[in-house]
C-alpha positions as CSV (number, residue, x, y, z in Angstrom):
1,M,0.0,0.0,0.0
2,P,1.5,3.4,-0.9
3,D,2.1,6.2,1.4
4,W,-0.7,8.3,-0.1
5,K,0.3,11.6,1.3
6,S,3.8,11.5,0.0
7,V,2.7,10.1,-3.4
8,L,-0.2,12.6,-3.9
9,S,1.9,15.5,-2.6
10,R,3.7,15.4,-6.0
11,L,0.6,16.6,-7.8
12,A,0.6,20.3,-8.7
13,V,-2.0,22.7,-10.2
14,G,-2.5,21.8,-13.9
15,D,-1.6,18.2,-13.5
16,I,-4.0,15.5,-14.7
17,F,-4.7,12.3,-12.8
18,H,-7.1,9.4,-12.8
19,A,-9.5,8.1,-10.2
20,S,-11.8,5.1,-10.2
21,C,-15.1,4.4,-8.4
22,P,-16.4,1.0,-7.3
23,S,-19.1,1.5,-10.0
24,K,-16.3,1.5,-12.6
25,A,-16.8,5.2,-13.3
26,S,-13.6,6.8,-14.6
27,F,-12.6,10.3,-13.4
28,I,-10.0,12.1,-15.5
29,C,-9.2,15.1,-13.3
30,L,-7.4,18.4,-13.6
31,V,-5.7,19.6,-10.3
32,E,-7.0,23.0,-9.3
33,E,-5.4,23.2,-5.8
34,V,-3.3,21.1,-3.5
35,T,-3.3,21.8,0.3
36,N,-2.0,19.9,3.3
37,E,-5.2,18.0,3.5
38,R,-6.9,17.8,0.1
39,I,-6.6,17.9,-3.7
40,A,-9.3,20.1,-5.3
41,S,-9.9,19.0,-8.9
42,R,-12.3,19.2,-11.8
43,R,-13.4,16.3,-14.0
44,I,-12.3,17.1,-17.5
45,T,-15.3,15.6,-19.3
46,T,-18.1,16.6,-16.9
47,Q,-16.7,19.7,-15.2
48,E,-17.8,18.3,-11.8
49,H,-15.7,19.6,-8.9
50,V,-14.2,16.7,-6.9
51,D,-12.1,16.9,-3.8
52,F,-9.8,14.1,-2.6
53,E,-8.2,13.5,0.8
54,L,-4.4,13.8,0.5
55,A,-3.9,11.2,3.2
56,T,-6.0,8.5,1.5
57,G,-6.6,9.4,-2.1
58,L,-10.3,9.0,-1.5
59,T,-13.0,11.5,-2.5
60,L,-14.2,13.6,0.5
61,P,-17.2,11.9,1.9
62,R,-20.6,13.3,0.8
63,S,-23.7,11.8,2.4
64,D,-24.0,8.1,1.5
65,E,-22.1,8.2,-1.7
66,V,-19.6,5.5,-2.4
67,R,-16.1,7.0,-2.4
68,C,-13.8,7.0,-5.4
69,R,-10.0,6.7,-5.1
70,I,-7.1,8.2,-7.1
71,D,-5.5,5.2,-8.9
72,S,-2.9,6.9,-11.1
73,I,-1.0,10.1,-11.1
74,A,1.4,9.1,-13.9
75,P,2.0,12.0,-16.3
76,V,0.6,11.4,-19.8
77,P,2.8,12.3,-22.8
78,V,2.8,16.1,-23.5
79,A,0.8,15.8,-26.7
80,I,-2.0,13.8,-24.9
81,H,-1.9,16.3,-21.9
82,N,-2.4,19.2,-24.3
83,V,-5.3,17.5,-26.0
84,L,-6.9,16.8,-22.6
85,L,-6.4,20.4,-21.6
86,G,-8.1,21.5,-24.8
87,L,-11.0,19.2,-24.1
88,E,-11.3,20.5,-20.6
89,R,-11.5,24.1,-21.9
90,K,-14.0,23.1,-24.6
91,M,-16.2,21.4,-22.0
92,R,-15.9,24.4,-19.6
93,L,-16.8,26.9,-22.2
94,C,-19.7,24.9,-23.7
95,R,-21.6,25.1,-20.4
96,G,-24.0,22.2,-20.9
97,E,-24.4,22.5,-24.6
98,K,-24.0,19.3,-26.6
99,V,-20.3,18.8,-27.5
100,R,-18.9,16.7,-30.4
101,L,-15.5,15.2,-29.7
102,S,-12.8,15.6,-32.4
103,E,-10.9,12.5,-33.5
104,E,-7.9,13.7,-31.6
105,E,-9.9,14.0,-28.4
106,K,-11.4,10.5,-28.9
107,E,-7.9,9.1,-29.4
108,A,-6.6,10.8,-26.3
109,L,-9.5,9.4,-24.2
110,K,-8.8,5.9,-25.7
111,F,-5.1,6.4,-24.8
112,V,-5.8,7.2,-21.1
113,A,-8.2,4.3,-20.8
114,D,-5.2,2.0,-21.3
115,F,-2.5,4.2,-19.9
116,Y,-3.8,4.8,-16.4
117,P,-4.6,1.2,-15.5
118,A,-1.0,0.3,-16.7
119,N,0.5,2.9,-14.5
120,P,-1.1,2.6,-11.0
121,V,-0.2,4.6,-7.9
122,D,1.1,1.6,-6.1
123,E,3.9,1.1,-8.6
124,E,5.0,4.8,-8.5
């Protein structure tokens, strides 16, 4: 089991990481803030704000929700990172409008679907 706080303390504003939920939901998140106790992030595809405990990598508890956990902080290649940042901006600016993904965005999402499981936190 990793020392979550020392591993997750490496994250900085602008980094992208991945978290998974017991429901198999995939969270590709952009770091907005890192404090001594939490990581504030925003999901790239949904723009949902999600906070994680620095000490455990788990989402902060909200009512009876099942908690998700950060499972990879491995940096993606620069080209993929840039595409994901562009997608995050597109989703943020569209504000609920229907968004059509470009081929490049689809390929980046396919890439991370394989990349993050192959690069879990416990091996970093």
